[in-house]
N, C-alpha and C positions, 0 to 999 in steps of 0.2 A: 530389785529385780533386774536381771540382765536385759539389755535392749540390743537385739541382734537384727532387727528389721527396720531401724529408724529411717535409713535412707531409702529402703525398699518402699516404704509407705509414702515417700515424697513423689513417686513416679506414677505415670499413667499406666494403663493396662498393658499396652504394647511394650513399654519400657520394663514393666515388671516381668513380662515373659522373658525378655532378654536377661534381666537380672537373675531370674531363676535358672535359666539355661547356663549362664556363666558360673553361678554358684555351684550347681550340680556338677558341671564339668570339672571345675577346679578341685572340689572335694574328692572327685574320682581320680584326680591326677591324669585326666585323659589327654592324649597327645593332640586331639582336635575334637571339636563338637560344633553342632549347628546352633546358630543364634539368629533370631529374627533380624532382618535387614533394617538397620537404622543408619543414621548419619555417622560419620567417623567420630564426631565430637560426642554424640550420645553414647556410642559404644565405649569410648575412652572414659567418659564420666561414670558410666555404670560399672565398668571393670574396677574402677577405683572405689566406688561406693560399696560394692560387694566386699572388698577387702577392708574397708573401714568398719563395716558392720560386723565382719567376721575376721578378726586379727589372727585367728588360728590358721588362716590361709596365708602363710608366711613365705611360701616357696615360689612365688612368681611376682614379677613387677611389671611385665609388659607382654605384648603379644603381637602377632601379625594376623591378617585374615585375607581371605580371597572369596570372590563371589562371581556368579554369572548373571548377566543382565536381566534375564527373565525369572530368576529364582527369587523366592520369598525369604530365603535364609542366606546367611553368610557362613563360611566355615572358619571358625576362630581357632587359632593355634597358639596356645600359651607358650611363652619361653620360661622354662623352669630353671631355678637357680641351681638345682641339684638333680642327679639321676633319681628315678622313682624309688629305688631301694634305699637310697640315702634320705630321701624325703620321709619315708616311713620311719626310719630310725630317728630322725630329728623330731618327728611328730610325737613319738613315745617320750623322748627326752623333754620336750616342751610341756607335754601333759604332766609329767612327773614333777617338773620344776614348778609349774603353776600350782599344782595340788599341794606341794610341800610348803610353798610360800603362803598359800591360803590357810593351811592348817595352823600355821603360827599365829594367825590373826582371827580365826573363826569365833573366838569368844569375846572379841572386842565389840564395842558398839559402833554405830555407823560412822560417827565422826572420827573415832579412833582408827577405824579401818582405812578411811581416806588418808589420814596422816601417815599411817603405816606404809601405805603404797607410795606416797610422795617421798617419804624419808628413805625408803628402801632404794628408790632410784637415785636420789641425790647422794646417797652414801656408796652405792655400788656400780653406778653406770657413769662412764665418762663420754664426753662428746667425741664422735669419730670424725676427725678433721679430714681423713682420707675418703670418707663417705662411701664405704664399701656397700655393695648392693644389699647384703643382709642387714646392714645397719638401719635400713628403712623398714625393717620387719621386727617382730618380737624376738627372733632368734639372735639379733644383735645384742640388745640389752640383757636378755635372759640367758643366752648361751655364751656370749663373748664379753659381756660387761661393757659394750660400746653401743652407741646409737646416735642417730640424728633425730630431729623433732618427730618425724613420722613414726619411726620405730619406738620412740619413747611414748608417744601418745597412744599407740596401739598396745604397748605393754601396760600402760595405766588402765586401758579399757579391759584387757583380758583378765587382769587381776581384780578389777572392779566387778566384772562378770562373775568371777569365781567366788567373790565375797558378797554377792547380792546387792551391789550398789549400781543404781542406774547411771549409765555413762555412755557418751558417744564421743567420736573423734570429730573435731571441727577443722575446717580448712579455709584459709584466706589466700587471696592472690598476692602476687608480687606488686611492687610499686617502684619502677625504675627512677621516677622523679624524686623519690625519697632515698634512693640508693639501695632499695630492697629488691635484689635481683631474683629472689626465689620465693616460692610459696612457703607457707608455714602451717603447721598443725599443732593443735592442743586438744584439751578435753572440755566438755561440759558435763558436770555431774549434778545429780539431784540428791541433796542432803536435807533431811528434815522437811521434805516436801517442796523445797525451793531449788531453783537452778542456779549454778554458779560456774564461772570460768575457772579452769585450773590449768596452768601452763607450767608443767614440771621442767620442761627444757629450759625455760627462762630462769626459773629458780635455781636449777642445777648450774647454769652458767655463772650465776652470781655468787653462789655459796662456795664453801671450802670444807676441808676435812674437819676444821674446828667449829664451823658455824654453818648450819643449814638455813637457807633463806626461804621466806614465804611471801615474797613481794607479789606473786601471782597466784595466790591461794584463796579461792572462793571470792573472786571479784565480781562485781556487777558490771553491766554493760558500760556504764559511764566511766568507771575507772579503767576497765580492761582495754577499751578501744582508744585510750590515750596513746598507746604505742603498738596497736595491732590494726591491721587493715580489715575492712569489712569482709564478712564471710562470703564464700562463693555459693554455698548451698545453705538454705534456711536452717537455723537452729533455734531452740527455745529461747525466749527472752529471759535474761538474767537481771532481775529488777531489785533483788534484796541486797542492800548494802550494809546490813547489820552484822553479818557473820564473816567479814573479812578477817583473816587470821590475826593481824596485828591489833585490830580493834578488840577482838575477843580476848586477846592476851593482855589487854590494857597497856600496850606500848604504842598507841596511836593518840597523839596529843593535839589539843586545840589551843593551848595557852603556853606562852614563852616560859612562864614561871614553872610549869610542870616539867618542861625540858631541862631547865637549869637544875632543879631539885634532883632529877634522876641522873643528870650528867655528873653532879657532885658525888653521888653514891657510887657510880661506876668508876669514876676517876680515883676515888679512894681505894677501891678494890683492884684497880688496874685491869678491869674487864672490858670487853667490847660492848659498846652501847649502841644497840640497833633500835631504831624507832621510825614511825610513820608520822608525817605532819599532815593534819587535816584542819588546820586553823585558817582556812582560806587558801588561795592560790600561792604556790611556792615561787614567788617572784624573786628576781635577783636581790631586791631590797630585803625581802623577808629572809631569804637564805643568808644574806650578809649579816643580818641581826642575829640569826640563830647561831651562826659560826662564831660571831664575836662573844656571845653569851656562853657558848660551850667552851670556847678557849679560855675565857675568864674563870669558869668553874674548874677547868683543868689546872690553871696556874695556881689556884688556891691550894691545890693538892700536890703542887710541885711537878706537874705533868705537862706534856706537850700533846698536841692533837693532830691526828691525821684522819681525814674524812673521805669515805667513798659514797658517792651520791647517785642514786637512781632517780634522776630528775622527773621523768614522766610519771612515776608512781609515788613521788615525794617520800622516798625512803632513804634514810641516812644511816650509814654504818660508821661509828666513831671509835677509833682506837686511841688509847691513852698511852703515850710513850715516855720513856725516861729521858730521851734526847730529842732535840728539835730536828725536824726533817724539812728539806727544801720543798718537797712536794706535799703540800698540806691538804689538797683536795683532788680527788680523782673522779672523773665522770665515768660512770659505769654504762656499758652497753650490753643489755640483756639479749638483743637480737643476734642470734648466731648466723642468720642468713643461709641456713642449710637448704639444700635443694631436694624437693620431693622427686622420687623416681618417675621418669616419664612413663605414661601409661598408654600412649596412643598407639594405634595399629597402623600398618601401612598396607596398601593393596599390593598383591602379588600378580 
């Protein structure tokens, strides 16, 4: 079931009135409309919440407002990305695009629908390094094949909505001390009655045309927040750790001998060996032992090894090569550091 009022329900009565006014005004593509007078921060937060709950509002990212001292309301003036006529045309195109994609998956079960959405984005959307305004909205991924985390998370949500999967957009703050200059968005989905984190942007940044990654697919809070900052606004607790993608696909190992056995199989075939380690913390010592054993398995098959490591999530991607390479291990960085569009208003 689609969830289009999640953040609305987190607000008090006065904030809900502002939310409703903003939502109504934006759906009407109104040049200006009255909103209850709240603090600048409250208005900015609610403006963003409306658009997280309703990703079909893809045609505005910020606003200005003005008010008179004795008035109970402010006049809010959205800044639209396109002229009204063009917005209406884009709306029809987005509706048709979402409907077409949903039809292709309507007969799948809930789990299959989730993977269909994830894989569609990983195969068809590239990260927009130029960070165009529309890349923060569904029109970026669905209309242009590009997006940043905000646009990708909203696209996941609108496709989940169309396919009947409960889904919200989650938001965390920046952390300059860790070198994270910008906010980040992802999704929380409900599959089989349990809540999970799903970060398609991170998976997309790690994967390639040959191999889709699922490092951030149905994680619980413990795993997910190893490399994500705390959320700004409350989200459901994700406590189930039994349906992480790699665990379900039986490529999450707890014993060294399991890794060695599988490494020998992949080395023989010359295929990429992707796996998750959950046999305790992936310390430097444990990693060193794993790499030594994998290298030994490769040499038995006349191959050399190159490893890409997502250390926070303990995921290793092992390539078996015919010739030795000087760069034997690469540390992967899933965090793209994309910036969410500013939503604050300024007084006129």
